[in-house]
N, CA, C and O atoms as a DFTB+ gen file, in Angstrom:
780 C
 N C O
     1  1       0.845      -1.190       0.000
     2  2       0.000       0.000       0.000
     3  2       0.887       1.249       0.000
     4  3       1.835       1.341       0.780
     5  1       0.581       2.196      -0.865
     6  2       1.351       3.441      -0.927
     7  2       1.180       4.233       0.371
     8  3       0.154       4.136       1.045
     9  1       2.208       5.020       0.707
    10  2       2.163       5.848       1.914
    11  2       0.914       6.720       1.925
    12  3       0.227       6.809       2.943
    13  1       0.616       7.366       0.794
    14  2      -0.548       8.259       0.753
    15  2      -1.843       7.498       1.044
    16  3      -2.722       8.006       1.741
    17  1      -1.955       6.290       0.514
    18  2      -3.156       5.483       0.768
    19  2      -3.283       5.135       2.245
    20  3      -4.373       5.181       2.815
    21  1      -2.152       4.785       2.857
    22  2      -2.145       4.461       4.290
    23  2      -2.589       5.687       5.099
    24  3      -3.394       5.574       6.023
    25  1      -2.047       6.869       4.733
    26  2      -2.383       8.095       5.463
    27  2      -3.846       8.480       5.267
    28  3      -4.507       8.919       6.209
    29  1      -4.350       8.317       4.050
    30  2      -5.760       8.642       3.791
    31  2      -6.680       7.727       4.607
    32  3      -7.698       8.167       5.142
    33  1      -6.305       6.459       4.691
    34  2      -7.104       5.519       5.475
    35  2      -7.016       5.870       6.967
    36  3      -8.027       5.882       7.670
    37  1      -5.801       6.153       7.439
    38  2      -5.591       6.475       8.854
    39  2      -6.357       7.730       9.267
    40  3      -6.922       7.788      10.359
    41  1      -6.373       8.737       8.387
    42  2      -6.972      10.034       8.726
    43  2      -8.441      10.158       8.332
    44  3      -9.099      11.140       8.676
    45  1      -8.952       9.168       7.614
    46  2     -10.325       9.273       7.114
    47  2     -10.450      10.354       6.051
    48  3     -11.491      11.001       5.942
    49  1      -9.384      10.556       5.261
    50  2      -9.332      11.582       4.204
    51  2      -9.483      12.996       4.746
    52  3     -10.067      13.857       4.087
    53  1      -8.962      13.238       5.941
    54  2      -8.973      14.573       6.547
    55  2      -7.545      15.015       6.829
    56  3      -6.653      14.188       7.019
    57  1      -7.339      16.324       6.855
    58  2      -6.059      16.863       7.313
    59  2      -5.878      16.376       8.750
    60  3      -6.786      16.512       9.570
    61  1      -4.719      15.814       9.055
    62  2      -4.500      15.263      10.389
    63  2      -4.276      16.347      11.443
    64  3      -4.163      16.049      12.632
    65  1      -4.214      17.598      11.005
    66  2      -4.062      18.698      11.956
    67  2      -5.362      19.463      12.143
    68  3      -5.803      19.666      13.274
    69  1      -5.988      19.895      11.029
    70  2      -7.168      20.769      11.153
    71  2      -8.473      20.132      10.685
    72  3      -9.530      20.759      10.759
    73  1      -8.405      18.897      10.208
    74  2      -9.585      18.137       9.760
    75  2     -10.171      18.610       8.423
    76  3     -11.245      18.151       8.037
    77  1      -9.497      19.508       7.718
    78  2      -9.971      19.933       6.405
    79  2      -9.977      18.738       5.455
    80  3      -9.195      17.801       5.616
    81  1     -10.863      18.782       4.469
    82  2     -10.914      17.712       3.469
    83  2     -10.428      18.208       2.105
    84  3     -10.446      17.460       1.127
    85  1      -9.996      19.463       2.044
    86  2      -9.609      20.082       0.768
    87  2      -8.103      20.056       0.547
    88  3      -7.335      20.267       1.486
    89  1      -7.674      19.801      -0.683
    90  2      -6.279      19.901      -1.123
    91  2      -5.301      19.220      -0.164
    92  3      -4.403      19.865       0.379
    93  1      -5.479      17.937       0.035
    94  2      -4.637      17.181       0.958
    95  2      -3.407      16.630       0.254
    96  3      -3.466      16.246      -0.914
    97  1      -2.293      16.596       0.975
    98  2      -1.068      16.016       0.437
    99  2      -0.255      15.416       1.578
   100  3      -0.500      15.691       2.752
   101  1       0.717      14.592       1.202
   102  2       1.586      13.953       2.183
   103  2       2.678      14.935       2.591
   104  3       3.336      15.532       1.739
   105  1       2.864      15.097       3.881
   106  2       3.938      15.937       4.422
   107  2       4.882      15.043       5.209
   108  3       4.492      14.432       6.204
   109  1       6.133      14.974       4.754
   110  2       7.145      14.191       5.453
   111  2       7.717      15.072       6.552
   112  3       8.319      16.109       6.273
   113  1       7.532      14.663       7.789
   114  2       7.947      15.466       8.935
   115  2       9.466      15.421       9.053
   116  3      10.034      14.362       9.320
   117  1      10.135      16.570       8.853
   118  2      11.597      16.570       8.886
   119  2      12.134      16.377      10.302
   120  3      11.401      16.613      11.262
   121  1      13.365      15.963      10.458
   122  2      14.205      15.410       9.383
   123  2      13.849      13.950       9.178
   124  3      13.828      13.174      10.134
   125  1      13.569      13.569       7.944
   126  2      13.235      12.171       7.669
   127  2      14.320      11.588       6.786
   128  3      14.815      12.250       5.873
   129  1      14.685      10.353       7.061
   130  2      15.700       9.708       6.222
   131  2      15.040       8.835       5.167
   132  3      15.586       8.629       4.084
   133  1      13.866       8.327       5.494
   134  2      13.121       7.530       4.526
   135  2      11.640       7.764       4.774
   136  3      11.125       7.460       5.850
   137  1      10.969       8.299       3.785
   138  2       9.547       8.627       3.953
   139  2       8.724       7.362       4.083
   140  3       8.849       6.435       3.283
   141  1       7.880       7.335       5.104
   142  2       6.935       6.243       5.269
   143  2       5.757       6.776       6.084
   144  3       5.754       7.939       6.487
   145  1       4.779       5.942       6.319
   146  2       3.568       6.385       7.015
   147  2       3.842       6.785       8.463
   148  3       3.087       7.565       9.043
   149  1       4.911       6.260       9.047
   150  2       5.219       6.591      10.442
   151  2       5.791       7.999      10.610
   152  3       5.590       8.626      11.650
   153  1       6.506       8.505       9.589
   154  2       7.089       9.838       9.726
   155  2       6.467      10.854       8.764
   156  3       7.069      11.879       8.445
   157  1       5.244      10.545       8.310
   158  2       4.523      11.446       7.404
   159  2       3.106      11.645       7.924
   160  3       2.562      10.807       8.643
   161  1       2.529      12.770       7.543
   162  2       1.128      13.034       7.883
   163  2       0.418      13.572       6.643
   164  3       1.052      14.066       5.710
   165  1      -0.890      13.467       6.655
   166  2      -1.702      14.002       5.563
   167  2      -2.203      15.374       5.999
   168  3      -2.909      15.492       7.001
   169  1      -1.835      16.417       5.243
   170  2      -2.253      17.764       5.636
   171  2      -2.774      18.559       4.437
   172  3      -2.514      18.231       3.280
   173  1      -3.518      19.616       4.764
   174  2      -4.100      20.483       3.727
   175  2      -3.097      21.565       3.320
   176  3      -2.082      21.771       3.985
   177  1      -3.400      22.252       2.212
   178  2      -2.542      23.329       1.710
   179  2      -2.367      24.448       2.723
   180  3      -1.282      25.019       2.835
   181  1      -3.434      24.771       3.469
   182  2      -3.377      25.870       4.442
   183  2      -2.360      25.566       5.529
   184  3      -1.518      26.405       5.850
   185  1      -2.434      24.371       6.096
   186  2      -1.466      23.982       7.137
   187  2      -0.055      23.923       6.566
   188  3       0.891      24.411       7.184
   189  1       0.084      23.326       5.385
   190  2       1.406      23.149       4.773
   191  2       2.098      24.494       4.530
   192  3       3.272      24.657       4.861
   193  1       1.376      25.449       3.954
   194  2       1.971      26.753       3.641
   195  2       2.468      27.451       4.910
   196  3       3.507      28.111       4.893
   197  1       1.725      27.303       6.005
   198  2       2.128      27.952       7.253
   199  2       3.265      27.193       7.939
   200  3       4.160      27.807       8.519
   201  1       3.233      25.875       7.874
   202  2       4.322      25.087       8.452
   203  2       5.628      25.414       7.740
   204  3       6.669      25.559       8.381
   205  1       5.575      25.530       6.413
   206  2       6.783      25.791       5.622
   207  2       7.107      27.281       5.528
   208  3       8.005      27.676       4.785
   209  1       6.383      28.101       6.274
   210  2       6.614      29.547       6.358
   211  2       6.530      30.232       4.993
   212  3       7.325      31.118       4.680
   213  1       5.560      29.809       4.193
   214  2       5.347      30.450       2.894
   215  2       4.289      31.529       2.981
   216  3       4.151      32.342       2.067
   217  1       3.544      31.545       4.068
   218  2       2.559      32.593       4.338
   219  2       2.621      32.925       5.827
   220  3       3.191      32.182       6.626
   221  1       2.023      34.054       6.174
   222  2       1.973      34.461       7.583
   223  2       1.239      33.415       8.409
   224  3       0.329      32.745       7.920
   225  1       1.641      33.286       9.653
   226  2       0.984      32.370      10.576
   227  2      -0.380      32.933      10.968
   228  3      -0.478      34.063      11.446
   229  1      -1.423      32.144      10.763
   230  2      -2.781      32.546      11.122
   231  2      -3.110      31.884      12.458
   232  3      -3.491      30.714      12.503
   233  1      -2.961      32.641      13.542
   234  2      -3.123      32.084      14.886
   235  2      -4.451      31.359      15.075
   236  3      -4.483      30.285      15.674
   237  1      -5.543      31.928      14.575
   238  2      -6.856      31.323      14.804
   239  2      -6.981      29.964      14.105
   240  3      -7.688      29.082      14.592
   241  1      -6.300      29.793      12.973
   242  2      -6.348      28.499      12.272
   243  2      -5.813      27.382      13.162
   244  3      -6.313      26.258      13.128
   245  1      -4.799      27.698      13.952
   246  2      -4.091      26.658      14.706
   247  2      -4.767      26.272      16.018
   248  3      -4.234      25.451      16.765
   249  1      -5.929      26.848      16.310
   250  2      -6.686      26.379      17.476
   251  2      -7.049      24.901      17.307
   252  3      -7.386      24.220      18.275
   253  1      -6.974      24.416      16.062
   254  2      -7.241      22.999      15.782
   255  2      -6.271      22.086      16.530
   256  3      -6.576      20.917      16.765
   257  1      -5.114      22.608      16.901
   258  2      -4.118      21.790      17.602
   259  2      -4.604      21.356      18.979
   260  3      -4.132      20.358      19.523
   261  1      -5.546      22.107      19.541
   262  2      -6.108      21.756      20.847
   263  2      -6.671      20.336      20.809
   264  3      -6.669      19.627      21.815
   265  1      -7.153      19.933      19.632
   266  2      -7.680      18.579      19.465
   267  2      -6.638      17.638      18.870
   268  3      -6.438      16.536      19.380
   269  1      -5.971      18.062      17.794
   270  2      -5.085      17.140      17.079
   271  2      -3.818      16.782      17.860
   272  3      -3.187      15.769      17.561
   273  1      -3.431      17.588      18.852
   274  2      -2.227      17.274      19.633
   275  2      -2.391      15.971      20.419
   276  3      -1.405      15.385      20.866
   277  1      -3.651      15.515      20.590
   278  2      -3.916      14.275      21.322
   279  2      -3.885      13.057      20.415
   280  3      -4.166      11.944      20.861
   281  1      -3.546      13.255      19.149
   282  2      -3.463      12.141      18.210
   283  2      -2.509      11.066      18.743
   284  3      -1.550      11.364      19.455
   285  1      -2.793       9.818      18.384
   286  2      -1.905       8.724      18.770
   287  2      -0.749       8.578      17.795
   288  3       0.146       7.761      18.013
   289  1      -0.757       9.371      16.709
   290  2       0.278       9.289      15.679
   291  2       1.455      10.190      16.076
   292  3       1.293      11.407      16.163
   293  1       2.634       9.607      16.318
   294  2       3.786      10.410      16.744
   295  2       4.108      11.585      15.806
   296  3       4.455      12.667      16.280
   297  1       4.000      11.386      14.485
   298  2       4.310      12.463      13.532
   299  2       3.361      13.646      13.717
   300  3       3.786      14.794      13.590
   301  1       2.097      13.391      14.012
   302  2       1.123      14.461      14.263
   303  2       1.481      15.176      15.562
   304  3       1.421      16.403      15.632
   305  1       1.852      14.418      16.588
   306  2       2.252      15.004      17.867
   307  2       3.462      15.921      17.694
   308  3       3.515      17.009      18.267
   309  1       4.430      15.470      16.898
   310  2       5.655      16.250      16.673
   311  2       5.336      17.579      15.991
   312  3       5.824      18.628      16.412
   313  1       4.513      17.535      14.934
   314  2       4.155      18.772      14.226
   315  2       3.332      19.685      15.137
   316  3       3.527      20.900      15.134
   317  1       2.419      19.111      15.912
   318  2       1.623      19.910      16.853
   319  2       2.545      20.601      17.859
   320  3       2.372      21.786      18.146
   321  1       3.510      19.875      18.387
   322  2       4.461      20.436      19.351
   323  2       5.242      21.602      18.736
   324  3       5.411      22.649      19.361
   325  1       5.717      21.400      17.491
   326  2       6.484      22.460      16.810
   327  2       5.627      23.702      16.588
   328  3       6.079      24.821      16.831
   329  1       4.387      23.509      16.127
   330  2       3.525      24.659      15.845
   331  2       3.100      25.359      17.132
   332  3       3.027      26.587      17.167
   333  1       2.821      24.603      18.185
   334  2       2.481      25.228      19.469
   335  2       3.661      26.044      19.985
   336  3       3.466      27.088      20.607
   337  1       4.878      25.581      19.734
   338  2       6.051      26.351      20.132
   339  2       6.153      27.659      19.354
   340  3       6.529      28.686      19.919
   341  1       5.822      27.632      18.066
   342  2       5.836      28.871      17.277
   343  2       4.806      29.866      17.805
   344  3       4.998      31.079      17.729
   345  1       3.712      29.328      18.341
   346  2       2.609      30.161      18.822
   347  2       2.648      30.361      20.341
   348  3       1.666      30.823      20.923
   349  1       3.747      30.027      20.980
   350  2       3.808      30.001      22.447
   351  2       3.506      31.334      23.119
   352  3       3.255      31.359      24.324
   353  1       3.521      32.433      22.386
   354  2       3.159      33.729      22.970
   355  2       1.646      33.873      23.150
   356  3       1.182      34.774      23.850
   357  1       0.883      32.985      22.518
   358  2      -0.566      32.962      22.694
   359  2      -0.849      32.106      23.934
   360  3      -0.298      31.013      24.061
   361  1      -1.688      32.580      24.837
   362  2      -1.915      31.852      26.095
   363  2      -2.490      30.453      25.866
   364  3      -2.100      29.509      26.552
   365  1      -3.414      30.310      24.906
   366  2      -3.999      28.994      24.646
   367  2      -2.932      28.010      24.167
   368  3      -2.965      26.833      24.525
   369  1      -1.983      28.494      23.353
   370  2      -0.927      27.614      22.836
   371  2       0.034      27.222      23.952
   372  3       0.452      26.068      24.039
   373  1       0.382      28.180      24.801
   374  2       1.274      27.886      25.930
   375  2       0.624      26.858      26.859
   376  3       1.296      25.949      27.346
   377  1      -0.685      27.001      27.106
   378  2      -1.404      26.044      27.951
   379  2      -1.381      24.642      27.345
   380  3      -1.145      23.657      28.044
   381  1      -1.629      24.563      26.030
   382  2      -1.613      23.265      25.356
   383  2      -0.223      22.647      25.359
   384  3      -0.069      21.435      25.514
   385  1       0.784      23.493      25.187
   386  2       2.164      23.016      25.197
   387  2       2.507      22.407      26.555
   388  3       3.208      21.399      26.634
   389  1       2.010      23.026      27.615
   390  2       2.238      22.488      28.963
   391  2       1.584      21.117      29.143
   392  3       2.093      20.284      29.893
   393  1       0.463      20.876      28.462
   394  2      -0.255      19.606      28.600
   395  2       0.283      18.506      27.686
   396  3       0.141      17.319      27.978
   397  1       0.903      18.916      26.575
   398  2       1.343      17.945      25.568
   399  2       2.572      17.184      26.051
   400  3       3.608      17.778      26.352
   401  1       2.444      15.875      26.120
   402  2       3.563      15.042      26.547
   403  2       4.098      14.260      25.354
   404  3       3.344      13.589      24.650
   405  1       5.412      14.354      25.135
   406  2       6.071      13.532      24.121
   407  2       7.108      12.672      24.832
   408  3       7.823      13.152      25.711
   409  1       7.188      11.400      24.451
   410  2       8.230      10.565      25.047
   411  2       9.598      11.063      24.563
   412  3       9.676      11.915      23.678
   413  1      10.659      10.532      25.143
   414  2      12.019      11.028      24.847
   415  2      12.350      10.999      23.364
   416  3      12.892      11.961      22.822
   417  1      12.022       9.897      22.716
   418  2      12.349       9.724      21.299
   419  2      11.615      10.752      20.430
   420  3      12.219      11.360      19.547
   421  1      10.322      10.944      20.676
   422  2       9.545      11.891      19.879
   423  2       9.907      13.338      20.197
   424  3       9.864      14.196      19.316
   425  1      10.263      13.614      21.448
   426  2      10.706      14.962      21.801
   427  2      12.019      15.289      21.084
   428  3      12.208      16.408      20.607
   429  1      12.916      14.317      21.013
   430  2      14.179      14.520      20.285
   431  2      13.893      14.780      18.808
   432  3      14.538      15.629      18.192
   433  1      12.931      14.055      18.238
   434  2      12.519      14.252      16.840
   435  2      11.942      15.650      16.668
   436  3      12.268      16.345      15.705
   437  1      11.087      16.064      17.597
   438  2      10.446      17.379      17.514
   439  2      11.476      18.507      17.585
   440  3      11.322      19.535      16.926
   441  1      12.515      18.313      18.379
   442  2      13.544      19.351      18.550
   443  2      14.617      19.305      17.456
   444  3      15.403      20.244      17.334
   445  1      14.663      18.242      16.669
   446  2      15.743      18.011      15.706
   447  2      15.920      19.139      14.687
   448  3      17.043      19.400      14.257
   449  1      14.845      19.804      14.296
   450  2      14.957      20.855      13.280
   451  2      15.321      22.210      13.881
   452  3      15.736      23.116      13.159
   453  1      15.170      22.354      15.190
   454  2      15.434      23.638      15.834
   455  2      14.327      24.647      15.622
   456  3      14.433      25.793      16.060
   457  1      13.261      24.227      14.951
   458  2      12.150      25.124      14.643
   459  2      11.490      25.681      15.905
   460  3      10.967      26.795      15.896
   461  1      11.517      24.912      16.978
   462  2      10.881      25.332      18.226
   463  2      11.555      26.548      18.849
   464  3      10.978      27.204      19.717
   465  1      12.777      26.849      18.408
   466  2      13.503      27.991      18.959
   467  2      13.117      29.301      18.276
   468  3      13.492      30.382      18.728
   469  1      12.368      29.191      17.191
   470  2      11.938      30.377      16.447
   471  2      10.540      30.779      16.860
   472  3       9.770      29.972      17.381
   473  1      10.225      32.035      16.620
   474  2       8.846      32.448      16.874
   475  2       8.044      32.225      15.587
   476  3       8.541      31.626      14.633
   477  1       6.843      32.696      15.572
   478  2       5.975      32.467      14.423
   479  2       6.197      33.423      13.269
   480  3       5.471      33.368      12.276
   481  1       7.190      34.302      13.377
   482  2       7.381      35.279      12.306
   483  2       7.889      34.597      11.041
   484  3       8.619      33.607      11.096
   485  1       7.492      35.142       9.924
   486  2       7.823      34.562       8.634
   487  2       8.501      35.625       7.784
   488  3       8.021      36.755       7.691
   489  1       9.604      35.264       7.172
   490  2      10.277      36.184       6.262
   491  2       9.737      35.950       4.857
   492  3       9.935      34.887       4.267
   493  1       9.055      36.955       4.336
   494  2       8.478      36.851       3.007
   495  2       9.041      37.953       2.119
   496  3       9.480      38.994       2.610
   497  1       9.024      37.719       0.819
   498  2       9.410      38.759      -0.133
   499  2       8.299      39.809      -0.125
   500  3       7.135      39.482      -0.360
   501  1       8.651      41.059       0.143
   502  2       7.659      42.140       0.193
   503  2       8.157      43.321      -0.639
   504  3       9.358      43.582      -0.722
   505  1       7.201      44.033      -1.258
   506  2       7.568      45.210      -2.050
   507  2       7.738      46.424      -1.139
   508  3       7.686      46.299       0.084
   509  1       7.942      47.592      -1.734
   510  2       8.192      48.817      -0.965
   511  2       7.032      49.191      -0.052
   512  3       7.228      49.908       0.930
   513  1       5.824      48.715      -0.361
   514  2       4.640      49.019       0.454
   515  2       4.289      47.905       1.437
   516  3       3.302      48.001       2.167
   517  1       5.096      46.853       1.451
   518  2       4.833      45.748       2.365
   519  2       3.929      44.672       1.796
   520  3       3.576      43.730       2.506
   521  1       3.543      44.787       0.526
   522  2       2.692      43.756      -0.092
   523  2       3.539      42.525      -0.395
   524  3       4.675      42.644      -0.854
   525  1       2.989      41.353      -0.138
   526  2       3.735      40.119      -0.381
   527  2       3.910      39.898      -1.876
   528  3       2.964      40.031      -2.653
   529  1       5.136      39.559      -2.268
   530  2       5.443      39.246      -3.660
   531  2       5.463      37.731      -3.833
   532  3       5.977      37.006      -2.981
   533  1       4.905      37.267      -4.932
   534  2       4.882      35.844      -5.243
   535  2       5.529      35.618      -6.598
   536  3       5.541      36.512      -7.444
   537  1       6.059      34.442      -6.800
   538  2       6.647      34.103      -8.099
   539  2       5.580      34.290      -9.171
   540  3       4.435      33.869      -9.003
   541  1       5.969      34.927     -10.277
   542  2       5.038      35.167     -11.374
   543  2       4.346      36.513     -11.320
   544  3       3.665      36.894     -12.272
   545  1       4.508      37.248     -10.214
   546  2       3.894      38.574     -10.096
   547  2       4.501      39.551     -11.096
   548  3       5.572      39.317     -11.656
   549  1       3.791      40.645     -11.301
   550  2       4.288      41.764     -12.110
   551  2       4.549      42.922     -11.164
   552  3       3.716      43.252     -10.319
   553  1       5.731      43.543     -11.319
   554  2       6.102      44.668     -10.463
   555  2       6.504      45.862     -11.317
   556  3       6.804      45.734     -12.504
   557  1       6.499      47.033     -10.670
   558  2       6.895      48.274     -11.330
   559  2       8.060      48.865     -10.538
   560  3       8.017      48.916      -9.309
   561  1       9.092      49.309     -11.241
   562  2      10.232      49.922     -10.560
   563  2       9.828      51.298     -10.033
   564  3       9.195      52.076     -10.746
   565  1      10.191      51.596      -8.792
   566  2       9.872      52.902      -8.207
   567  2      11.092      53.812      -8.223
   568  3      11.059      54.918      -7.683
   569  1      12.169      53.339      -8.846
   570  2      13.403      54.108      -8.909
   571  2      14.161      53.649     -10.151
   572  3      14.120      52.471     -10.504
   573  1      14.851      54.572     -10.812
   574  2      15.703      54.182     -11.938
   575  2      16.934      53.471     -11.385
   576  3      17.539      53.919     -10.411
   577  1      17.296      52.358     -12.018
   578  2      18.394      51.538     -11.512
   579  2      19.434      51.302     -12.594
   580  3      19.097      50.969     -13.730
   581  1      20.703      51.475     -12.233
   582  2      21.796      51.092     -13.114
   583  2      22.089      49.622     -12.843
   584  3      22.242      49.214     -11.692
   585  1      22.165      48.830     -13.911
   586  2      22.416      47.397     -13.750
   587  2      23.921      47.168     -13.756
   588  3      24.604      47.488     -14.730
   589  1      24.432      46.612     -12.665
   590  2      25.873      46.374     -12.530
   591  2      26.361      45.440     -13.628
   592  3      25.687      44.474     -13.984
   593  1      27.543      45.741     -14.159
   594  2      28.144      44.911     -15.190
   595  2      27.458      45.032     -16.537
   596  3      27.602      44.162     -17.396
   597  1      26.703      46.126     -16.719
   598  2      25.948      46.285     -17.961
   599  2      25.751      47.777     -18.226
   600  3      25.877      48.601     -17.320
   601  1      25.445      48.107     -19.456
   602  2      25.135      49.496     -19.790
   603  2      23.643      49.766     -19.628
   604  3      23.174      50.883     -19.845
   605  1      22.913      48.738     -19.248
   606  2      21.458      48.838     -19.095
   607  2      21.098      49.752     -17.924
   608  3      21.660      49.650     -16.833
   609  1      20.138      50.654     -18.186
   610  2      19.585      51.483     -17.120
   611  2      18.088      51.227     -17.097
   612  3      17.368      51.538     -18.046
   613  1      17.640      50.654     -15.993
   614  2      16.217      50.362     -15.853
   615  2      15.538      51.608     -15.308
   616  3      15.803      52.032     -14.183
   617  1      14.664      52.185     -16.113
   618  2      14.033      53.464     -15.775
   619  2      12.893      53.304     -14.763
   620  3      12.257      52.254     -14.676
   621  1      12.661      54.358     -14.016
   622  2      11.518      54.453     -13.114
   623  2      10.253      54.139     -13.899
   624  3      10.069      54.649     -15.004
   625  1       9.382      53.309     -13.346
   626  2       8.125      52.971     -14.022
   627  2       8.212      51.760     -14.930
   628  3       7.203      51.340     -15.496
   629  1       9.411      51.188     -15.082
   630  2       9.555      49.994     -15.908
   631  2       8.752      48.846     -15.290
   632  3       8.822      48.601     -14.085
   633  1       8.000      48.157     -16.123
   634  2       7.206      47.021     -15.670
   635  2       8.032      45.750     -15.853
   636  3       8.584      45.507     -16.927
   637  1       8.112      44.950     -14.805
   638  2       8.829      43.675     -14.862
   639  2       7.805      42.570     -14.600
   640  3       7.230      42.471     -13.516
   641  1       7.597      41.745     -15.627
   642  2       6.588      40.687     -15.529
   643  2       7.221      39.363     -15.126
   644  3       8.411      39.127     -15.335
   645  1       6.386      38.505     -14.541
   646  2       6.764      37.129     -14.237
   647  2       8.061      37.038     -13.424
   648  3       9.014      36.374     -13.830
   649  1       8.081      37.712     -12.276
   650  2       9.284      37.724     -11.445
   651  2       9.526      36.354     -10.809
   652  3       8.615      35.537     -10.678
   653  1      10.771      36.133     -10.421
   654  2      11.144      34.948      -9.643
   655  2      11.662      35.428      -8.306
   656  3      12.312      36.470      -8.224
   657  1      11.376      34.669      -7.251
   658  2      11.849      35.018      -5.921
   659  2      13.228      34.397      -5.705
   660  3      13.446      33.232      -6.038
   661  1      14.150      35.166      -5.152
   662  2      15.462      34.618      -4.803
   663  2      15.247      33.814      -3.516
   664  3      14.866      34.379      -2.490
   665  1      15.489      32.497      -3.566
   666  2      15.107      31.615      -2.465
   667  2      15.662      31.990      -1.083
   668  3      14.908      31.977      -0.110
   669  1      16.911      32.311      -0.972
   670  2      17.503      32.517       0.351
   671  2      17.675      33.979       0.724
   672  3      18.372      34.292       1.689
   673  1      17.049      34.878      -0.025
   674  2      17.179      36.299       0.277
   675  2      15.852      36.990      -0.021
   676  3      15.497      37.196      -1.182
   677  1      15.121      37.347       1.034
   678  2      13.798      37.943       0.845
   679  2      13.868      39.390       0.368
   680  3      12.836      39.999       0.086
   681  1      15.059      39.936       0.278
   682  2      15.199      41.318      -0.198
   683  2      15.498      41.387      -1.686
   684  3      15.706      42.475      -2.223
   685  1      15.523      40.232      -2.365
   686  2      15.860      40.217      -3.786
   687  2      14.869      39.385      -4.589
   688  3      14.360      38.363      -4.130
   689  1      14.613      39.865      -5.816
   690  2      13.836      39.110      -6.794
   691  2      14.624      39.120      -8.092
   692  3      15.571      39.891      -8.245
   693  1      14.234      38.271      -9.019
   694  2      14.839      38.281     -10.342
   695  2      13.754      38.593     -11.361
   696  3      12.605      38.175     -11.216
   697  1      14.139      39.335     -12.393
   698  2      13.200      39.654     -13.457
   699  2      13.951      40.005     -14.721
   700  3      15.152      40.270     -14.693
   701  1      13.231      40.005     -15.834
   702  2      13.858      40.333     -17.116
   703  2      13.515      41.751     -17.519
   704  3      12.352      42.153     -17.520
   705  1      14.551      42.502     -17.860
   706  2      14.382      43.844     -18.408
   707  2      15.180      43.886     -19.699
   708  3      16.382      43.620     -19.710
   709  1      14.503      44.220     -20.780
   710  2      15.103      44.244     -22.114
   711  2      15.814      42.931     -22.418
   712  3      16.918      42.921     -22.962
   713  1      15.162      41.814     -22.058
   714  2      15.696      40.490     -22.373
   715  2      16.809      40.015     -21.462
   716  3      17.312      38.903     -21.622
   717  1      17.199      40.846     -20.510
   718  2      18.304      40.492     -19.615
   719  2      17.763      40.193     -18.212
   720  3      17.036      41.006     -17.642
   721  1      18.115      39.037     -17.659
   722  2      17.687      38.688     -16.307
   723  2      18.571      39.413     -15.307
   724  3      19.796      39.303     -15.348
   725  1      17.936      40.154     -14.408
   726  2      18.695      40.895     -13.396
   727  2      18.098      40.638     -12.009
   728  3      16.949      40.220     -11.864
   729  1      18.925      40.905     -11.007
   730  2      18.472      40.820      -9.620
   731  2      18.055      42.226      -9.208
   732  3      18.784      43.192      -9.436
   733  1      16.876      42.332      -8.601
   734  2      16.333      43.636      -8.208
   735  2      16.018      43.587      -6.719
   736  3      15.474      42.597      -6.229
   737  1      16.355      44.645      -6.004
   738  2      16.015      44.720      -4.590
   739  2      14.527      44.989      -4.445
   740  3      13.973      45.838      -5.144
   741  1      13.879      44.266      -3.539
   742  2      12.425      44.389      -3.365
   743  2      12.018      45.788      -2.913
   744  3      10.889      46.211      -3.162
   745  1      12.922      46.511      -2.252
   746  2      12.570      47.856      -1.780
   747  2      12.422      48.851      -2.937
   748  3      11.932      49.962      -2.738
   749  1      12.844      48.458      -4.144
   750  2      12.729      49.342      -5.302
   751  2      11.591      48.954      -6.239
   752  3      11.519      49.452      -7.362
   753  1      10.698      48.065      -5.788
   754  2       9.580      47.670      -6.649
   755  2       8.251      47.814      -5.918
   756  3       8.170      47.764      -4.691
   757  1       7.218      47.993      -6.730
   758  2       5.842      48.042      -6.219
   759  2       5.056      46.996      -6.997
   760  3       5.107      46.961      -8.227
   761  1       4.336      46.154      -6.288
   762  2       3.542      45.119      -6.931
   763  2       2.439      45.781      -7.751
   764  3       1.742      46.674      -7.270
   765  1       2.294      45.331      -8.995
   766  2       1.243      45.881      -9.846
   767  2      -0.054      45.132      -9.547
   768  3      -0.086      43.902      -9.514
   769  1      -1.106      45.888      -9.335
   770  2      -2.385      45.277      -9.026
   771  2      -2.903      44.520     -10.213
   772  3      -2.816      44.982     -11.351
   773  1      -3.455      43.327      -9.938
   774  2      -4.039      42.509     -11.011
   775  2      -5.353      43.172     -11.431
   776  3      -6.094      43.707     -10.607
   777  1      -5.610      43.120     -12.713
   778  2      -6.843      43.739     -13.201
   779  2      -7.894      42.700     -13.418
   780  3      -9.008      43.024     -13.830
């Protein structure tokens, strides 16, 4: 039986964290050396995006942990523990964290990523106005820029379509101007509103 089939049967086709039935996928709880049903859970897109810090943490969404933290599945317990730690400044999360018991082995697994030492803040690519930038967005330059190593001058108001996010630096994006791919600082762009 495939891992996903095992997880769907185990969870009753629900997200093992919030019970959603929409857009479910297998999440391998890091660090995993070999994916299997014991170290994976079935979760929805909403939980996944927040766990992987691709969107802001929605505190009210995670009230679901009050129930799912009691799961008999160690992988669910580990993820619940990590998320409650991210939310530990919320009194309900701190209370649940105090009640949640993990045996030595699962506690070591939960601490292995070091995620529990971080707060719930998420570093996202943002434009000059604080709007979140996503891959494929269209932006407008708010300042004329000289492109290093080139004679190209990107003028104020230049539209850059289909941007790419620089993975390890939230202050940079990549885009094409006059056929040339360049790195642009996010503080010099404004997200163009979709029409």
